[in-house]
C-alpha positions as CSV (number, residue, x, y, z in Angstrom):
1,M,-39.1,68.9,-29.0
2,G,-38.8,69.7,-25.3
3,R,-37.2,72.6,-23.5
4,Q,-33.6,71.5,-23.8
5,R,-31.1,71.2,-26.7
6,A,-27.5,70.1,-26.6
7,V,-24.9,72.8,-27.6
8,H,-21.3,71.7,-27.6
9,L,-18.8,74.6,-27.3
10,Y,-15.2,74.7,-28.5
11,A,-12.7,77.4,-27.5
12,P,-9.5,77.8,-29.6
13,P,-6.1,78.0,-28.0
14,S,-6.1,81.8,-27.9
15,S,-6.6,84.4,-25.2
16,K,-7.9,87.0,-27.7
17,P,-11.6,87.5,-28.7
18,C,-12.4,85.5,-31.8
19,P,-15.3,84.9,-34.2
20,L,-18.0,82.3,-33.5
21,V,-19.1,79.7,-36.0
22,V,-22.5,78.1,-35.2
23,V,-22.6,74.6,-36.5
24,F,-25.9,73.0,-37.5
25,D,-26.2,69.2,-36.8
26,G,-23.4,70.0,-34.3
27,P,-23.1,66.5,-32.7
28,D,-22.6,64.9,-36.1
29,F,-19.9,67.4,-37.1
30,L,-18.3,66.8,-33.7
31,K,-18.3,63.0,-33.7
32,R,-18.4,62.1,-37.4
33,A,-16.3,65.0,-38.9
34,K,-14.0,65.6,-35.8
35,L,-14.5,69.4,-36.4
36,P,-12.7,70.6,-33.4
37,T,-9.6,68.6,-34.1
38,L,-9.6,69.8,-37.7
39,V,-10.0,73.5,-36.5
40,D,-7.2,72.9,-34.0
41,N,-4.9,71.8,-36.8
42,L,-5.8,74.7,-39.1
43,I,-5.2,77.2,-36.4
44,A,-1.9,75.6,-35.4
45,Q,-0.7,75.7,-39.0
46,G,-1.6,79.4,-39.3
47,R,-4.1,78.7,-42.1
48,I,-7.0,80.3,-40.3
49,R,-7.4,82.8,-37.4
50,P,-8.7,81.4,-34.1
51,I,-12.4,80.7,-34.2
52,A,-14.8,79.3,-31.6
53,L,-17.5,76.8,-32.3
54,A,-21.1,76.4,-31.1
55,M,-22.2,73.0,-32.4
56,V,-26.0,72.9,-32.1
57,A,-28.1,69.6,-32.0
58,N,-31.0,69.4,-34.3
59,G,-34.6,68.7,-33.2
60,G,-34.6,65.1,-34.3
61,P,-38.0,64.4,-35.9
62,A,-38.4,68.3,-36.3
63,R,-35.1,68.8,-38.2
64,T,-36.7,69.2,-41.6
65,V,-39.1,71.9,-40.2
66,E,-36.4,73.7,-38.2
67,Y,-33.9,73.8,-41.2
68,A,-36.4,74.7,-44.0
69,C,-35.9,78.4,-43.7
70,S,-37.4,78.7,-40.2
71,E,-37.7,82.1,-38.5
72,A,-38.1,80.2,-35.3
73,T,-34.6,78.6,-35.7
74,L,-33.1,82.0,-36.5
75,A,-34.7,83.5,-33.3
76,F,-33.3,80.5,-31.4
77,L,-29.7,81.2,-32.6
78,L,-29.9,84.9,-31.9
79,D,-31.8,84.7,-28.6
80,K,-30.4,81.6,-27.1
81,V,-27.3,80.2,-28.8
82,L,-25.4,83.4,-29.2
83,P,-25.9,84.7,-25.6
84,L,-24.8,81.2,-24.4
85,A,-21.6,81.4,-26.5
86,R,-20.9,84.9,-25.3
87,S,-21.2,83.9,-21.7
88,E,-18.7,80.9,-22.0
89,L,-16.3,82.0,-24.8
90,R,-14.2,85.1,-25.6
91,L,-15.9,86.3,-28.8
92,V,-15.5,89.4,-31.0
93,D,-18.4,91.8,-30.6
94,E,-20.3,91.8,-33.8
95,K,-21.6,95.3,-33.1
96,R,-18.0,96.5,-33.4
97,E,-17.1,94.1,-36.3
98,P,-20.4,93.5,-38.1
99,G,-20.7,90.1,-39.8
100,V,-17.7,88.6,-38.0
101,H,-19.5,85.4,-37.0
102,G,-20.2,82.4,-39.3
103,V,-22.5,79.6,-39.8
104,L,-21.9,76.1,-41.1
105,G,-24.2,73.3,-42.2
106,A,-24.6,70.4,-44.6
107,S,-27.6,69.4,-46.7
108,L,-30.6,71.0,-45.1
109,G,-28.1,72.4,-42.5
110,G,-26.5,74.2,-45.6
111,L,-29.9,75.6,-46.5
112,I,-30.5,77.1,-43.0
113,A,-26.9,78.3,-42.8
114,L,-27.4,80.4,-46.0
115,Y,-30.8,81.5,-44.8
116,T,-29.3,82.7,-41.4
117,G,-26.6,84.7,-43.3
118,L,-29.2,86.3,-45.6
119,R,-31.6,87.2,-42.8
120,A,-28.9,88.3,-40.2
121,P,-25.9,89.5,-42.3
122,H,-24.7,91.9,-39.6
123,V,-24.3,89.1,-37.1
124,F,-23.5,86.0,-39.3
125,G,-21.6,87.4,-42.3
126,R,-19.7,84.3,-43.2
127,V,-21.6,81.2,-44.5
128,L,-20.2,77.8,-45.2
129,S,-22.8,75.6,-46.9
130,Q,-21.9,72.0,-47.8
131,S,-24.3,70.3,-50.2
132,G,-26.9,73.0,-49.6
133,A,-30.4,71.8,-50.2
134,F,-31.6,75.0,-51.9
135,S,-33.8,73.3,-54.4
136,V,-35.6,70.0,-53.4
137,W,-39.0,68.4,-53.9
138,N,-39.2,70.1,-57.3
139,R,-39.3,73.6,-55.9
140,D,-36.7,76.4,-54.9
141,F,-36.5,77.5,-51.3
142,V,-37.0,81.2,-50.4
143,V,-33.2,81.6,-50.3
144,F,-33.2,82.2,-54.0
145,D,-35.6,85.2,-53.5
146,L,-33.5,86.6,-50.6
147,A,-30.2,86.2,-52.5
148,R,-31.6,88.3,-55.4
149,R,-32.3,91.2,-53.2
150,A,-29.7,94.0,-52.7
151,P,-28.1,93.1,-49.4
152,S,-27.9,95.4,-46.5
153,R,-24.4,94.0,-45.9
154,P,-22.8,91.6,-48.4
155,L,-22.0,88.1,-47.3
156,E,-19.0,85.9,-47.8
157,V,-20.4,82.6,-48.9
158,W,-18.5,79.3,-49.6
159,M,-20.5,76.5,-51.1
160,D,-19.4,73.0,-52.0
161,C,-21.1,69.9,-53.3
162,G,-20.3,66.4,-54.6
163,H,-20.3,65.6,-58.4
164,F,-22.7,62.7,-57.7
165,E,-25.3,64.6,-55.8
166,A,-28.7,65.8,-57.2
167,L,-28.2,69.0,-55.1
168,A,-25.3,70.2,-57.2
169,E,-27.8,71.8,-59.7
170,G,-29.3,74.1,-57.1
171,N,-25.8,75.1,-55.9
172,E,-24.7,75.9,-59.4
173,R,-27.7,78.1,-59.9
174,M,-27.2,79.9,-56.6
175,L,-23.7,81.0,-57.2
176,P,-24.4,83.6,-59.9
177,V,-27.5,84.8,-58.0
178,L,-25.3,85.7,-55.0
179,Q,-22.6,87.2,-57.0
180,A,-24.9,89.4,-59.1
181,S,-26.4,90.8,-55.8
182,G,-22.8,91.7,-54.6
183,H,-22.0,88.9,-52.2
184,R,-18.6,87.4,-52.3
185,A,-19.3,83.8,-53.2
186,E,-17.4,80.7,-54.2
187,Y,-18.5,77.3,-55.3
188,R,-16.5,74.1,-55.5
189,E,-17.6,70.7,-56.7
190,Y,-15.5,67.7,-55.6
191,H,-15.4,64.0,-56.3
192,G,-17.8,62.7,-53.7
193,G,-21.3,62.1,-52.5
194,H,-23.8,63.2,-49.8
195,N,-22.1,62.0,-46.6
196,Y,-20.0,63.2,-43.7
197,S,-16.8,61.6,-45.1
198,A,-17.1,64.0,-48.0
199,W,-18.0,67.0,-45.9
200,R,-15.3,66.3,-43.4
201,D,-12.6,66.1,-46.2
202,D,-13.7,69.3,-47.8
203,V,-14.8,71.6,-45.0
204,W,-11.2,72.9,-44.3
205,R,-11.3,74.6,-47.7
206,G,-14.3,76.7,-46.8
207,L,-12.9,77.5,-43.3
208,E,-9.7,78.6,-44.8
209,W,-11.5,80.7,-47.5
210,L,-13.6,82.4,-44.9
211,F,-11.3,82.7,-42.0
212,G,-7.8,82.6,-43.6
213,G,-5.2,85.3,-43.6
């Protein structure tokens, strides 16, 4: 998909180092969900600690391959996106505070968000998965197997999904798997469908649960 990829960075109104949240399908969360404005308001109201954002574009036609539990995508985050964010933003050092950073995604983006946390828990210890596509095309993705393993470091995982989505069944089955392995996990179903309007209106709950006081 070429040698360049758009990454939109957001710095919170704070002079202190803060956690980073990597956002899959970043331009959509930027334009359609107005995520920086939403985060600004949550910080101003004291409902979450200041967080920075790295909103990463997907690979267009390669999106499905990139987000279907891809080690190449994980390496891209660790080797390219994280160093870029460190160079431009004041971030908490994950070596001193393991698991401080987060990942956010919807649909297949929610799948790769959970996969990222399960594969790199000492970096990305907070996962916000909206309508996670954990089970599609009549098969479960490898995140179920990874979630059953005893973790090297427990994650904090927020999942939400609309009542009218076929993906709700996979999310319902994922919750007890994560909890049985020792992860701190929460799942919420809301009155909505599979679209950015629903994700925009509910994402604040996950941010507050993961980064609130």
